[in-house]
C-alpha positions as semicolon CSV with decimal commas, in nm:
position;residue;x (nm);y (nm);z (nm)
1;X;-3,201;5,018;-4,539
2;X;-3,002;4,882;-4,247
3;X;-2,936;4,508;-4,206
4;X;-3,024;4,349;-3,876
5;X;-2,808;4,072;-3,743
6;X;-2,968;3,765;-3,584
7;X;-2,678;3,714;-3,341
8;X;-2,560;4,014;-3,150
9;X;-2,185;4,078;-3,107
10;X;-2,217;4,059;-2,728
11;X;-2,347;3,703;-2,744
12;X;-2,062;3,603;-2,978
13;X;-1,810;3,757;-2,741
14;X;-1,955;3,569;-2,443
15;X;-1,947;3,241;-2,636
16;X;-1,585;3,302;-2,741
17;X;-1,477;3,383;-2,384
18;X;-1,653;3,074;-2,245
19;X;-1,499;2,851;-2,511
20;X;-1,152;2,987;-2,442
21;X;-1,199;2,945;-2,065
22;X;-1,314;2,584;-2,104
23;X;-1,018;2,508;-2,331
24;X;-0,767;2,658;-2,086
25;X;-0,917;2,478;-1,786
26;X;-0,927;2,148;-1,974
27;X;-0,568;2,177;-2,094
28;X;-0,446;2,275;-1,747
29;X;-0,629;1,982;-1,588
30;X;-0,481;1,739;-1,843
31;X;-0,129;1,878;-1,792
32;X;-0,134;1,861;-1,413
33;X;-0,299;1,518;-1,412
34;X;-0,020;1,387;-1,633
35;X;0,245;1,547;-1,413
36;X;0,104;1,404;-1,090
37;X;0,041;1,055;-1,227
38;X;0,151;0,753;-1,028
39;X;0,430;0,527;-1,137
40;X;0,366;0,186;-1,282
41;X;0,553;-0,138;-1,294
42;X;0,515;-0,446;-1,507
43;X;0,682;-0,782;-1,530
44;X;0,637;-0,971;-1,853
45;X;0,717;-1,335;-1,919
46;X;0,670;-1,457;-2,275
47;X;0,655;-1,829;-2,343
48;X;0,641;-1,957;-2,697
49;X;0,595;-2,303;-2,843
50;X;0,967;-2,318;-2,912
51;X;1,242;-2,318;-2,655
52;X;1,283;-1,940;-2,681
53;X;1,212;-1,746;-2,364
54;X;1,194;-1,372;-2,307
55;X;1,164;-1,220;-1,960
56;X;1,148;-0,851;-1,875
57;X;1,159;-0,717;-1,521
58;X;1,122;-0,351;-1,433
59;X;1,344;-0,205;-1,164
60;X;1,231;0,028;-0,887
61;X;1,015;0,320;-1,003
62;X;1,184;0,659;-1,034
63;X;1,020;0,941;-0,842
64;X;1,197;1,278;-0,837
65;X;1,004;1,557;-0,671
66;X;1,111;1,911;-0,751
67;X;0,977;2,190;-0,533
68;X;1,092;2,532;-0,416
69;X;1,299;2,389;-0,131
70;X;1,510;2,147;-0,336
71;X;1,504;2,302;-0,683
72;X;1,648;2,644;-0,608
73;X;1,978;2,797;-0,704
74;X;2,277;2,623;-0,546
75;X;2,087;2,318;-0,419
76;X;2,255;2,071;-0,655
77;X;2,114;1,817;-0,894
78;X;1,844;1,560;-0,834
79;X;1,911;1,211;-0,966
80;X;1,805;0,852;-0,915
81;X;1,910;0,518;-1,059
82;X;1,723;0,199;-1,130
83;X;1,794;-0,116;-1,324
84;X;1,563;-0,313;-1,550
85;X;1,659;-0,654;-1,683
86;X;1,574;-0,832;-2,005
87;X;1,670;-1,193;-2,064
88;X;1,635;-1,370;-2,398
89;X;1,710;-1,737;-2,426
90;X;1,709;-1,820;-2,796
91;X;1,671;-2,161;-2,953
């Protein structure tokens, strides 16, 4: 007597291919969204009930764009500088 399967191998293959495709598309979308994200800046001033004071100021955002024109062989290095400051006045 031969056993009959309820789910055919073709259907399982289609489900596996669709699942893999969705996973690859989702991971690619997440990667490129994270790479193309915009910069952020924040200034924080903390005041306490004592005479302590903490201030934090972010410098200019760093944005280095690497493409085929400026990232090829012999084009040199890409660099940028910024300065953030933190001040703590303790009691």
